[in-house]
Every structure is written in C-alpha cells, then in structure tokens.
N, C-alpha and C positions, 0 to 999 in steps of 0.2 A: 394564153398556150395553145401553141402550134404542131398539130401531127404531124411526125414522121413516118413515111413509109418504111417498113421494115427493111427491104433492101438498101435503104440509104443509110443504115446503120453503119457507124464505123468508129475508130479508136479516138481521132483527134477532133471531135468537135466539142460543145457545148450545150449539154440537154437539160440546162437546169429550168430552162421553160420550155421543152417540147414533151409530148406525151407520144405513146404508141400505142395502136388498139390493134386487136385479132382475136380470133375464135381459139376457144382451150380446146386441142385436141389430144392433149396426153398431161395427166397430173400424176405426178413420182407419189413416192411414200413420205408422209411426216416424219423429219428424221430430228430428234431429239439431243443437241448437242450437250443442255446443260438447264437446270432445274427453271431458268427464266430463258433460255435461247431454243430456237428452232430451225430447222433449214428445210426447205420444200423446192424442188425442182419441177416445173413444168413447160410445158410446149404448147406456144400459139402460131398459126400463120394469120396472112391476112384474111380479112373477112371475105367471103364468097371464092374461095381458094378451094379447089379440091383436097381432099385428103393426100394425094400424091403428088402433093405442090411443087412446081420444078422451081429453076433459079429465078423466073422470073415472078413468082408468087411465093417467097421463102418463108419458112417457118426458123422461129429463133427459140432455144432456151431461157427461159425466165429464174431466175433463181431467188427464193425469198428468204429473209433472214427474219428471227425473234419473232412479235408476237404477229406480225403480218403473216408470215407462215402459217401459224396457228389459225389465224382467222380466213383466209384463203382457204384453205384445208376443208375448213367446217361450212363453207357458206358457197364455195363455187363449183360448177359441175363442169364435166366434158361436153363441149357444145356451147355454153356460154360465152358473150362476146364482152372481153374485159378493156380498159382503158388504163395503161400504167403511168405513172410520171414520178418523178423524183427519183429516177433511175442512173446509174453510172452503166458504163461498158467494162466487158473484159473479155480477153481471148477465149476461146471456148477449148478446152484440152481434149473434147471427145470430137471434134470438127470433122477428123478422119474416119470415124467410127459409124455417128451419125446420120451425116452428111447433111447437116443442117447450117445454118448461117454461122463463119467462121467466130461470132462474138456471141457473147450472152448479155442477157440483160440482169443486173445485178440490183437489188431493191433491198436498203437496211436505212435504218435510222428513224428518224421523225418526220423527215421530208417525203419520204417513199410512201407512194398510193396507188390503191388499184381500185379502181370503179367497175362496178359491174353494170353494163349498157342492157344487156338481155339475157335472161335466166332460161335455165334448162332442168326440172325438178327431178330430182333423184327418184321420188316416187309419185308425188302428186303437186298440182303446181303450188307455189307459193304463195301465199294468202295474200289478196290486194289490198293495198293500204285503202280507206276512203278519208277522205278529207272532206272536214267541215268550214262554210261560209262562215265569216265571222258574225254574220247576222242572223246564224240560224245554231248559237252556243246554249247551252240548257244548263243550268247551274247544277254542279255535282257528277255531271258526265265527263269521261276522261275523253280527249277528243284530238285528232291530228289535224293542223291546219298550216297556208300558206298567208304569208304578210309582207307588205312593203313596209320596212321601218321608217317611221317619221319623227323617233323620238330614241335616243339611246344613252346611258351611264355606263363608262366602263365599270368592272367589277370593284366593288368596296365592301370593306367589312360589314357584316351585321353584328346584331347585338350578341350572338351565339358565335361557334367555330366558323362558321359557313362564312363565301363570300357571296355576293348578291349582285346580279348585275339586273338591269330595268329596262325595257324596252317597251315603245306603243307602236303597234301596226296596224295597218289598214288594208283591204283589199276592194273589190269592185263594188262592193255594198256600201263603201263610204264609212263604215262604223271602224271606228278608233278601239281599240281593245289593248290594255297594258299587261305587260306579261313581266314573271318575275322569274330567276332561275335563282335556285340555292346549289353550293357545291364548295366543297372545300378547296378541290383545286382549280388554279385559274384554267390551265389548259383545257377544263369540259364545262367551259362558260360558253356563249357565243361569238363567234370572232366578226363582231359587227364594225366596220371602220367607217363607214360613214351613212347618213341619212339617203334612202331612198337603196339602199341593200334588200333583198329579200332573202327570206329565212323560213325555212320549212321545220315544222315544230311537230316531234312526234310524244303522243302519251302525255301530254297536258290537261289539268286536271281545270274545269271552269269553277271558280267559287264568285259570289256575290260579295264585293266588298266597297264600302263607304259608297251604297247605291249604284254600283256601278259592276260589268263583268270583269274578270282578272283570268289569266291562265297563268297557271303555277304548275312547274316541274314536278313529275311523279318518278317510283324507282323504275329504270330501265328507260329513261327520256334519253332523246337525242336533237340535236338541232343541226342543220346545214344552214349556211348563210353563202349566196351568191352576190355577185357583182349586179347591181340596179341598171347599170346604163344597157341602151339596147345594141347588140350584137358583142355584149361584153364576154367574158371566158364562162363557158358553162362549168367549170371544175368548183366544185363545192369548197368553202372554208369549215374544216370540221376537225376536231381531235379523233375521231372512232378511224379506226382504221378499214374497215369491213361496213359497208350500206349497200343499200337496194338504191337504183337510179336509173330509171327506163324512160322512153319516147315518152310516155305522161306526165312523168316530172319534168321534161326538159320543155313540153307544151305548155306546163303552169307557168313556167319561168319567164317564159317568153311574154305568154301573154300579159302576165304582172308588167313586165321590163315596159310593153308597148303601152299597157294602160296609166303606169307611173306616169311615163314621158308626156303624156295627152293631159296628163292633172297637173304638172308641174311639179309634182313631188321631190325631185332632185335638183341639188342645188348648183347653179349654174357654174359654177367654180368650187368646187369640194374645199380645195384648200388654197391658202394665201402664201404665196411664195415670200422668202425675205425682202425681195426688192421693192413689192407693192404694201409693205407694213406701213400705214399711217398710225400717227401719234392718236390716242384715246382709244384706238379701235380694240375688239375682241376677236381673233378670229383662229384658225384651226391652221398646225404649220406641218408638213411633210418635211421630215430633214432626217441627218446623217450626226449620230453623237461621237464627237472628235475625244472629249476630254470631259471628267466631272470631277468634283471634289466638295466636300462639306463645308458648309459654313458654320453652322452652328445645330444643335439638336432639332432645329425647325425650319433649317433651311439648306439646299444644297442647289450648286451652280452646275448648269449641264452646257457644256460646250459645243454649239452645234454649228453645220453649214448646210446649205440647199444648191449650192452653187451657183446663186446671184448675190448681188448686193444691195446692202438695205440702202435707200436713197438718205437717209437720217445718219447723223452721228451717233454713234452707239455708246452706251455705257461701258467704260473697263471696270473688269473686277479683279484685283490683284489677290494671289491666294498662294501659299505656301508652295513651294515645287514639291514637298515631302507628301503633303495633303493631295496631290495630284493624282488621279488614278489617268493614265494615257497620256500625251506630249504635254509639258508644262507650258510650253512656247510652240510658234510656229515663225515660219520665215514672215515677213512683212506683206509679201502678196496675198499669204495666204489668211494672216491675222485680217485682212480689210473685207474678208468675207465671212467672218465668224460671227455669230451671235451671242451674247451670254444670256442665259434664261436662267433665272431666280425660280427654283420649286418651293413650295411650301406645305406644310403641315402633313395631312395624311399621304402626300406624292410623295415624302421624301421617302417612304418605307420603298415604293415600289423602284423609285431614284436608285436607290441603294441596288438593287438586283441589275441596273442596265450595265451594259457592257459597249468601251469603246469601239465602234463601227457599227453599231444595232442601228437600223434604220428605225424613225418612231414618227406617230403622230401625234401632237400635243394638242390636245381640244380646249376651247376656249382661253386662249392664252390672250393676254392684255398689253398691250403696249402705251407704256406709260412714258410722257415728254418730262423734262428736267428732273428727274427721281436720280439722287445720288445715293440716296439712303440704303447702305446695305448692312443684316445683321451681323452684329460683331465687327463693323468696320467705321469706325469713326472718320469723318471728312473734316476739313477745313472750311470756315464759311470763304474762302478764297476759291478752294476747290468746286464747291456749290455753284459759286458766280458761274466758274467757268465750265460746268457741266450743267448749266440751266436747260440747253437746247438739247442735249444726251437722249437717248430714248433707251429706256429699260423696257425688259421684257418680264412678266411676271405669270407665273402661274400658280394664284391664289390657293387656299386649302379648300376643302368642301367639297361635292360633286354637282353644284347646281349648274345648270345648262350643258350638262356632259361632261364637263370638268377632268381631264385625264389626262393619262399617258398611254398610249399602245404601242407595243414594237409590231411592227410589219415585217411580212417576209419579203425576202427578197426578190422571189417570183413575183410579188405587187406590182399590175400596170403602173402605179402611180411611182412606185419604187422604181422602175424600169424606165418612166419618162424624167424623172430627176436625175438618174445616175447618167442619160443621156446629156443631160443640163450638165453635169458635173464633168464629164469627160470631155466637153469642149471648154471646160478652162485650160488656159497652156499649161502644157505638161511641165512638172518640175522635177529634179535629178531624184530620185530612188529614194536620196539621201539628203534632199535638202530639207524634211523637217526638223532636223537637229541644227540648230544656228548655234553661235557662239555661245549664248549663255547656258545653253545646255551642255556643249563642249566643257564650258568651264567648270557645271557641275560634277560632271565625271571625273575633271582633271584634279586629281588629290597628291600627286608627286611633288614634293618640294624642292623649289630651284635648284639645279646644279651648274655653276659656271664651268666653262672650256675654253682654251684659247680658240683664237683666229682661224680659220682655214688660209693656206697658202696655195691652193689646189685653182688651176685656173683651167677653163675650157672653150672654144669656140665655141658660136652658135652659127648652125647650120640653114638659117632662114634669113629672108630680109625685112623682118618686122622690126620698126623700130625701137630701140631701148630706151625705157624712160627712167627717170630717177624713181627712188621711193617716195621721197616727197610729193613730186608729180603724181604718182600712182595714188597716194593718200587724199590728194584732191578730186581727183577723176570721178566722174560720174558713174553711179553703183552698174554694174552686169558687165562693165567693159573689158576685154582681156589685153593685159600687156606686156612685155619682156622687161626683167629687169636684170642690171649686172649687180651681185650683192657680193658681200662674204657672210658664210654661215657662222655666225659670232659664238653659239651655243646650242644646246638642246635638250630636251627633257623627255623621257626619264631615260637616263643613261644603262638601267635595270631595263634588260628588254621585255620581261615578264612584266613590267608596268604598263607597258608600251600595250600590250594584247588588250583589247576589250570585246566583249558580248554584246551583238547588235541585234535588235527583233526588227524584222522588217512589216510587222502587224501595227504594234504602238509605237514604231519608231525610239524606244528607250534603249539606253547604253549602258553597262555594268562592268565592274571589274570582275575577270575571270578567278573565279571562289580558289582560295589558296589550298596546298593539300593539309594542313594544318583542320580547316574549318570541314573541309570532305572526311578526313580522317573520322571528326567527330561525331558526323552525318552517319557514318557505318558503326562506329561504337555504339551509339545511340538505338541503332536499328537491332543491334545484337542485345540489346538490354531486355527483348522479348522474345522469351524462348518460347514461345508458344507457336506448335506447328502448323504449318502454310499448307492448306487444301488446294491442288492443281485444278483448274479448268476442266472441264470434260475434254477438250479440244488436247490440251496436255500430257505428255508423258512423263513419269517422275523417276528420277534414278540418282546417283551420287557420282560424283567427279573428283579426282584425287586434284589435288593443286599441287601442281609442279614445287619441288624445292630449290633453293640455291645450286646450282650444277659446281659439283656434279653429286649431290647429296641427293636422296631420293625423294618421293613425293612425301610432303610431311603429314597431310591429312584430305580427307577426301568431305565435300559437301555436296548440301541437295541441289539438284537444278532440276529444272521443268522444260522437256523440249517440246515443240509444236509437232503435232502428226500429221501436219500437213508434209505431203512427200516432195515438196520442192522447198518452203521453210524450212524443215527441218534440218537440213544438211548447213544450213548457214546460222542459224540462232538457238539459243535458248534462255532461259529467265532462271537466273541464280538467285537462290535464297541466300540474304545474304546476310543473316541471323547467326552471329559469332564470329561471322568473319570481319578482316580489316582491311584497308584501301589496299596494304603492299599485297595481299592473298588476292585479291582482284585483280589488279594489273598481272599477276602472274598467269591467273586462268586466263584473262581476256589476250595474252601475248600466243595462244593455241586454238582461239577459235576468232569467229570472225566476227560475230555480233552476240554480244555478253550483258543481257540488260539487270542489273540488279534490283532486287523486290525484298520486301518485309512483309510478315506477317499483320494483315488489319484485318479484326474480328475473325481471325481463320481463313482468310482469303488473302490470296495477294494483290498487292499494292506498289507503287512506286515508290522509291524514297523521296524525301524533301528534295525539290527543284534545283538547290543551291548545290545539289551533288550532281554527276553526271548521271543521266537515264540511260546512256549507250556507252559501252567499251568496244571498240572495234581496233584491236593491237594497240598501237601507241596511242592512238587518238581518242578522245574526249568529247561527248556531244551533250549539250545542257540545254534546258528549254525555260522560255520566257514562265515566270511566274503569274504575271497578270495574264496573257492571254493563252495560257494550256487548260484544258478539261481535261486530266490524266486519268486513264483507266488502264488497268492491264487487258491488253485484247489480242488475239490470233492475228499477226500480219497477214494479208491476204496476198499471196503472190500466184498469180496465173501461170500454170505449166509451160513450158517452152521459154519463159523470158526470163531475161537476166536475172539473178539473183538480188533479193532486196540488198536496200543502202539504207543510209541514215532516215531519208526523207523516207520511206515506204515505213518505215519503222515510225519514225516520229508520228506522222499522220494515223497509223494503226492505233498507236497510245492515247491519241488525242493531245500531243506536245507540239508547242509551236517552235519551232527548232530557232536556236540562235546562231548566229551566224560569227565566227572571228573576224575581228578589224584589227587593222594597225592602227594607234592614234598616237601622234609625237607632236610637241610644240618645239619650234624652230625660231630663233633669235636671227633676224637678217638685217645687214647693218650696209648703207653706201655711206659716199661722202655728204650725204644730204639728209639722211635721217636713217631711224630703226624702225623695223616691222615684226613686231610677233605673229606666225602664220600657226596654223594647225593643218598637219599632213596625217591624212585618212583615207579620202574618197581616192585618190590616186596612189595611195602607200603602196600596194602589190606591183603596181605599175614600176613604183620608182624603185622598190627595192629589186621587182625582178624575181619575187617571191610570194607565193600564198599565205594568208594569216593562219589559216587551217594548218600550212605544213609547218608554219613558224611555232605552233604552240605543241610540237610533237617531235620536228624532227631537228637535230643538233646541226646538221650541215644546212638546212633553212637559217637557223640561227646565226651560224657563225658568219653567213653572207651578208646578213642584216649589221653585223657588229662591225665587218669590215668593210662595209661602204659608209658607214658613219665615221667610222675612225680615219677614212681615206679623208673625208668633207671636213671632219672636225677631230684632228689629233689631240688627242691629250696634251701632250709637251710639244704641241706646235709652236713655231717662233712668231711673235705677236709684232704687230706694226708693218707688216711684209703687206704688200699688196696685191693680195690674191683674192679672186673672183669667181662666183658661177653664173649661168644667163639663166633664170628660169622665166616661167608665165606664171600669173599671178590675175585673180580678178580683184577688182577693185570694189569698194562700195564699205568696207568694214574695215576695222583695225586686226581682226583675227580672222583671215580668209581661209576656206575649207578646199581652196584648189589651188596646190602646188605641184608644178610638174618641172622636171629637170631636162633641158636639151642636150 
C-alpha cells in the first residue's frame, strides 16, 4: 500500500492500493440512517500540521458508513492519528463553507478500513496489551501472542457447526505451537495466505493437548495477519473494522520479519506459475477464475489462468455450455493460456461459492501426467492413447498438507504482480471472448431467404480486392476487401437482432419479451404485503396517467430518495398490483423509475429478467450471473450532473447489460459463399446505436431501410450487383464486417 498526501487527492485516480494518514481534528455526531446503517463525518489533517492548516497542509472531510462509522465513533478520539484505506473520492458539497479540501474521502463496504496509529484516551490511557513469548505459555492462561506461521490449513468443517482453522506458529524462542480457531463465519478466521505470514493473536487460551501446548480462541478473540516479507505492507488482514495498532506493534512485526528471513522460514517462491508446473509435482498456484462447471456431485471444473502458458499439453475437459458459469468458450489465443483444474470432495462446496473473476490461491495442487479420466466422462481407448502426454491438474479431497482454496483480495501484492503479467498478454478486443460457437449458441432465429442485392458502390481505397475463396484459404488475422452480393440475412424481425451483452462475463442473451416481463410484474403483484421503506426514503403515492385524454386511473406507492440531488431525478416504485403497461406510463413522466417488490417486508428488486430501471421509453437490464442486487440509495455529489443508468446500476449492485445488434449475413461472389456475423461494428454500419434501436422508432426504421436497400425482398435475381466489404480471415463466421 502506498501513502498519498492529502494535498494530492483528486477525482481521477485509482486508490485501491493507496492509504491516507492524518490526525483527527474534528469528529461529528453519529447519525443512524437505519437499524443496520450509520453515518459519521470526521476531519483529518496531515500529521504535524497546525490546527489552522493552510493549503500547503490541508485538512479533508472523511465520511464513514455502516458498522465502520459506529466502530470509529466508539474507538477514536480527537487527536488520534489514523490511516484510511479502501476509500473512494467524491466532491465535497461544503467546500465553500468549511474551506477544506474540495473532495471528501468516502469509506463504505467490506474493503474500507481505518487503522489507529496513535491514540489519545478520553479519560485514562487505553490498557496496553501484554504479549507472551511462545516459550512462556502456561496451561489454563489466556494470552496475547505474536508468531510466524510455519504451517496452516484453510478453514474446514468441524464435527459441530463451526469451521476450524489450524496454524502452527513460532517465534525467536524456536518453540512451535499449534493454534486452533473455531467459528461459524468464514470471514472471522485468520486470513493467512502463505507460510511466513505473521499473526497477532488476542485472547487465546493455552491448553495442554497430546503432550504439547495448544492455543485455542476464546470469546472476543481477534487475529491480525501480516505479510511476512521484509519491507512488506504493514496493513493487517482482518475482518475486524476497528483494532489498535501502534508503533510497538509495528516494531514487533518488523523484528519477526527480520528473524524469519534469517531462519529461512519463508519459501523462496511462494507459488508456482503455470509456465513452471512440472508433471508429478505438488504446488501452490495463484490464478484468476474465468469459468466453472459441475462435473458431478463430487467434482467441479475450474477454468483458470495466470497470464503464463504451461510448457506441457494440458488435458481438455468438455462440459455442456448450459452447465458453465462464465464464458463457455474463449478465443484460441486465450485457450492456450487456460488450465482446467478438477477439484474434488470437500472442496466442491467452496468451489460452488466462487465467482468468475475471483483471484484464487490453490494449495497443494497436483499435476498428473497422462490422466484423461474425468468423472462422468467416458473416453475411448484411442483418446486415452492420444492424451497419454497430457497434463491434468487435480485438487484432491481432504486438508492434508494445507490442501484447499483461498480467495485473495485484489490489493494483494501477489495478485498485483500477476495482473502485471496478465496485462503484458497482447490485448484482445473487448468482445473477443465471444467467438463463433458462442454466437451460434445465442442464435436461435430460423433461416429466412431473400433475394440477391443489385445495389453497387465503389470502394474509395487502393487495397486489393480478393475473392471469398481466397479469403477462406488465407492466414488468420489478416484484413481483406471483398466484392460480394448480400444474398440473404437473418433475422428480418428487428427485435430478434437486438441482444444483451455483459462486459464482465462476456455472455450474450436475448432481450426478454413483453410477455415474460408482464408475467414478472404479475408475480410481484401476488404478494400484497406492505413494503417498508428504508430510512433514507420518503414514501407517498403517485397517480398513474391514463390513456389521453382520460384522467389518471389510480395511484401507486412510491419511495423517493431524501438526498437533495437524487430526489429530483429518481424514485423506487412499488410494483405490487401494477402492470407493465402502468409502469410504462409512469416512466414517461419521470427520469428514473426503479420497480421494486416486497420481500420479507423490505424493498427488493424484481427478478433481473425484468428491467431494473425505466428511463422514459428506455429500459435497462442487469446480468443475473454478475449482479449482487440490493436496494440502496444512489450516491450523487451535490453540484454534479444528474445520476444516470450507470450510477444507479452501481448503487443497486447490478451489472449493467449493453444492448448490441447481431445479424447473420450470407455473402456470395463467383467463387464461393460465406456466412458472417455482423455485431461489433453493427452500430457504425447502420449509423445508429443499439440502445436507440431498442426504444426509438426512427432508429428502427433506419436499420430496416438500410437492409431493404442492400437486400430488397422483391429484388431481381441473377443481376450482377455487389458491394465491397472488409473482412477478417481465419474462420467461417467472421465477427468483423465493415462496409466502405
């Protein structure tokens, strides 16, 4: 983590791996927004700055939300020195009034942290923790201790309801002590990533077990974990939002780091990249999950990469596309970098909780040569002979040797290093992950025939024109120009050409039809239970406009944001008892309408097959795979432009889907025929956006007129008409087509 001076805080920077340090000079009142949400505003200034700090030593407002605000209010005093991380930056609406920094630090969510470096007590000094050496433990006592991890297991199910983590730690005494941590919640267990990490244990009981001392957690325990490398980050890994960390703690961690380095306790290479994986070896792998699929009840397939290419031919595992979470196929270039990992038994449950895009560390992974046996997949004798040299990766069941899977935070140094390797891989187009097989998966329109085009147009450049036959025989990746006739296209119905694309998981799907959306509204209306608004919303009723010139038909309940800016532009509309048609009428008079339903007495979004947002005639959909939908108030800084669909989607935890156009064209010249998909450049081709085409009749007519001129339904056949296109060679179905 890198410290950023307050004076350099601005709006256009990435602060995911940055910290800000300052002295607390003012603490506001804790405001309760709801039963489980709080807000607190404090002011910090650069340490060693005078109270009337000038622009050279500025102060900045820090706004804390949720449990972090409550913990800060209880633990921090004016005069304390704190370090903040995991923050975002927003414009300060009070800059002209308080003359402080023009931006605020905003701390909310699981990544936000505040560390107290030095503490000023309200009354008496906070009690100083006393730490025991591992050679001075006495059975029955409750102690605090530091140690270097020499062995660990990821949390696993115990015989009861708890998860259990086991560690073995040591210190300068060279005593090795086992530690057990029991707890129902995974997030409360030690966040140990590798041997050599340093842990700080508070309130652990010493027990005598199997002729040796053991540490077991007691009520109110806490564990901080630190990177064990010399010069590593001093930011602790913990689920606790408030803890004490002073100079004495920092000194202890540094001393243990130096001592461990001299004892060679840290492995020279914590993990092995795919490029260095060797047959018959067990190794730890840091990687990113791209997709996963269940094989059977005892096995799950994980498709991962780390930016490097394995030197050995890897086992291919085929699964049904419908069973895959994440992209079901990738470009040829990406496939060469992907490893298929089969995880078994007790690891299947954790694998089910993983999401494509997660960064993982897989411990005790085994590279098995010549293995083509996949549960539930029969292979022929010929296939087994062909794959005798193929390398397979297996994560066997059990927890021996620390075997398991851990999700790593994105700011982990190992993840940052891996991302640098990934970024060095040649860039691919944003849409390159969708190849021909995936386009065929979403292509469900039956073929429709049409007459040949007789429209011709000259080409304004000097690139040589080739025949379709030459194009299909050329090397992949080259760009050619062809003079062809548009023989037919699909679909003729424009709504079938509109698709929804997710930029995160690269999936593509049909736009839900009105019949499905109307049914979802109908299902929402079946629950007549009242919908309790959150504390940040005002409730009321709005009349639904009738068909002109008829008066309003009836009124429905709405919930408006109390934010002075947001309130002008959006409200949450309770969909109970309302139809899709009524929602359309309501949206015509308001900029942002979010339909909600009642779920357990609270507001919840409708199923994401329905639009999560209406803006006039436009509707916006979310990705079911990538969204973590929850009704929250959109945050909009005062003085900025009104919120749009992207701000609302982010606030609601919805991964926004993008409208795209997808058409299949049959091209022909004297030498051959070629089927192509037009979609990446479709908006340039037609001169209209897919989003406009979804809601605007004029845009729809423009597309129809373009296709009618290229391929008239009643056009003459046998006439020599053509157009010149540029196309990319290397596949039967090209996903790049541009008219000149």
